[in-house]
C-alpha atoms as one frame of an Amber mdcrd trajectory, in Angstrom:
protein
   0.130   0.099   0.064   1.122   3.337  -0.851  -0.094   6.434   0.638  -0.571
   9.765  -1.534  -1.148  12.853   0.550  -2.854  15.051  -2.437  -4.704  18.538
  -1.690  -3.607  17.287   1.369  -5.942  14.301   1.259  -5.187  10.657   1.648
  -5.596   8.775  -1.328  -4.297   5.047  -1.427  -3.361   2.799  -4.411  -2.823
  -0.770  -4.541  -1.993  -2.980  -7.036  -3.401  -6.386  -8.462  -2.270  -7.536
 -12.024  -2.917 -11.775 -10.943  -7.078 -10.998 -11.300  -7.265  -8.235 -14.176
  -7.822 -10.873 -17.019 -10.586 -12.558 -15.006 -12.304  -9.668 -14.298 -12.058
  -8.057 -17.807 -13.666 -12.236 -19.060 -16.235 -12.010 -16.781 -17.163  -8.234
 -17.563 -17.859  -8.834 -20.921 -20.913 -11.276 -19.780 -22.168  -8.862 -17.317
 -25.701  -6.731 -18.532 -24.652  -3.384 -19.254 -26.913   0.301 -19.887 -25.888
   3.020 -21.773 -25.217   5.606 -19.557 -24.072   9.445 -19.780 -25.621  10.062
 -22.884 -24.498  11.779 -25.378 -21.052  10.537 -23.746 -21.131   6.997 -24.485
 -20.362   4.664 -21.454 -21.609   0.770 -20.648 -21.922   0.709 -16.802 -23.261
  -2.986 -15.429 -26.597  -3.140 -14.349 -27.636  -2.745 -10.520 -24.422  -1.718
  -9.021 -24.343  -4.773  -7.144 -21.444  -7.034  -8.348 -20.169  -7.011  -4.867
 -23.367  -9.285  -3.936 -22.477 -11.959  -6.880 -20.682 -15.094  -5.653 -18.925
 -15.213  -8.852 -17.442 -11.587  -7.830 -16.764 -12.689  -4.370 -12.881 -12.915
  -4.909 -12.702  -9.376  -6.053 -14.724  -8.252  -3.059 -12.685  -9.750  -0.814
  -9.550  -8.434  -2.097 -11.362  -4.554  -1.888 -12.162  -5.196   1.413  -8.459
  -6.501   2.433  -7.808  -3.348   1.356  -9.998  -1.374   3.005  -8.952  -3.396
   6.231  -5.541  -1.628   5.785  -6.959   1.733   5.514  -8.998   1.295   8.495
  -5.967   0.498  10.515  -3.801   3.083   8.761  -6.673   5.823   9.938  -7.010
   4.331  13.059 -10.851   4.482  12.655 -13.114   4.543  15.624 -15.385   1.556
  13.878 -15.930  -1.821  15.773 -15.977  -3.313  12.573 -15.181  -3.117   8.821
 -15.597  -1.029   6.045 -17.539  -2.944   3.294 -18.401  -2.672  -0.290 -21.506
  -1.420  -0.161 -21.523  -0.837  -4.206 -19.771  -2.382  -7.163 -20.086  -1.569
 -11.249 -18.326  -2.042 -14.122 -17.575   0.720 -16.614 -16.654   0.194 -20.200
 -15.905   3.270 -22.751 -16.150   1.973 -26.102 -12.874   2.505 -28.403 -12.494
   5.921 -30.085 -15.758   6.966 -28.908 -14.896  10.336 -26.915 -17.277   8.668
 -24.071 -16.519  10.224 -20.605 -17.536  10.464 -17.142 -18.860  14.067 -16.250
 -17.685  15.742 -12.723 -19.309  13.855  -9.821 -19.042  12.543  -6.392 -19.986
   8.868  -4.875 -22.860   9.736  -2.126 -23.830   7.611   0.734 -20.133   6.260
   1.124 -17.421   6.885   2.985 -14.521   6.066   0.431 -14.499   4.956  -3.071
 -12.302   2.690  -5.111 -11.710   2.852  -8.842 -10.046  -0.408 -10.350  -8.497
  -0.250 -13.824  -8.447  -3.182 -16.050  -6.818  -1.045 -19.177  -5.424   1.891
 -19.754  -7.137   4.763 -21.411  -7.964   8.019 -20.996  -7.289   9.623 -17.136
  -9.211  10.363 -14.460  -9.079  13.768 -12.919  -9.708  14.600  -9.119 -10.551
  18.213  -8.093  -9.508  19.862  -4.975 -12.392  19.969  -2.721 -10.840  22.568
  -0.831 -11.010  25.039  -4.229 -11.133  28.571  -1.839  -7.654  27.618   0.263
  -6.410  31.450   0.105  -9.742  33.414  -0.505  -9.124  36.941   1.509  -6.136
  35.394   3.034  -2.213  35.721   2.158  -1.419  33.562  -0.228   2.346  32.275
  -1.217   2.159  30.176  -3.773   4.328  27.292  -3.786   6.172  25.063  -7.118
   3.922  21.984  -5.954   0.212  23.877  -5.847  -2.468  21.956  -7.793  -5.998
  22.643  -7.891  -6.661  18.884  -9.557  -4.939  15.688  -9.861  -4.408  13.821
 -13.255  -4.335   9.794 -12.781  -3.080   7.783 -15.865  -4.580   3.928 -15.873
  -2.880   1.635 -15.373  -4.061  -2.128 -15.533  -4.067  -3.608 -12.408  -3.921
  -0.432 -10.448  -6.727   0.446  -8.046  -7.345   4.107  -6.698  -8.926   4.858
  -3.310 -10.200   8.175  -2.170 -12.584  10.169  -0.111 -16.031   9.350  -1.765
 -16.512  13.178  -1.445 -14.032  14.274  -3.869 -15.341  15.351  -7.408 -13.822
  13.553 -10.518 -14.249  12.966 -13.905 -12.416  11.373 -16.771 -11.488  12.779
 -20.364 -13.058  11.776 -23.399 -11.244   8.178 -24.522 -10.270   8.110 -27.910
  -8.007   5.150 -27.749  -7.867   1.912 -29.995  -9.019  -0.308 -27.328 -12.122
  -0.466 -24.837 -11.301   1.370 -21.663 -12.436  -0.923 -19.012 -13.112  -0.188
 -15.328 -14.563  -1.239 -11.966 -15.561   1.248  -9.255 -16.770   0.716  -5.681
 -18.177   2.477  -2.772 -17.572   1.387   1.098 -20.109   1.977   4.101 -19.273
   1.285   7.814 -20.150  -2.088   8.796 -20.545  -1.656  12.942 -20.291   0.527
  15.591 -18.777   3.819  15.266 -17.849   6.787  17.161 -17.403   5.802  20.813
 -18.085   8.553  23.310 -17.370   9.149  26.340 -19.492   6.769  28.050 -18.011
   4.039  26.180 -21.185   3.429  24.141 -21.256   4.039  20.356 -23.318   6.462
  18.965 -24.406   4.281  15.642 -24.356   1.016  14.632 -24.582   0.543  10.951
 -25.325  -2.571   9.138 -25.796  -2.511   5.458 -26.378  -5.246   2.655
């Protein structure tokens, strides 16, 4: 696991090339719908791949990565971070298909598992007004966005509130990714009385 302090916000990256080909083959058999018209992206139906036994190998790996993140962040969670949604994206070759700016609501952290190369993902600094009404001394490493070039086998995990989008895809091959959201499973935020304020159970 590598930790990246962008904006500054913690992003995480994980590598797993071993399951890329299997995911590509299985994704081709999933039912899809055309989304983001007129910017064509084929998405799997229902965002429920994590509930299917055949995708258990991927869900388990993602939740192992989430366990590492829980430990690194020292979360007050008497349980674990669970995958709450998972779906595949296929942008047709040379189509100009793209994701418009969006965030992942009702989620703690989200991830993108890149199965192929293709158009980059761009993350936007959520604290866009860092220097309004204040003295600013520009730094050479100042940035208001972060561009990720897809690499097969790389998974990027980020806070779900961070807006992101993709550039139009004009590559010679399809751009394939699997995206997911997570939600706490169990009790969180232990109070001074030793009791947990909230207990989440998600399907």
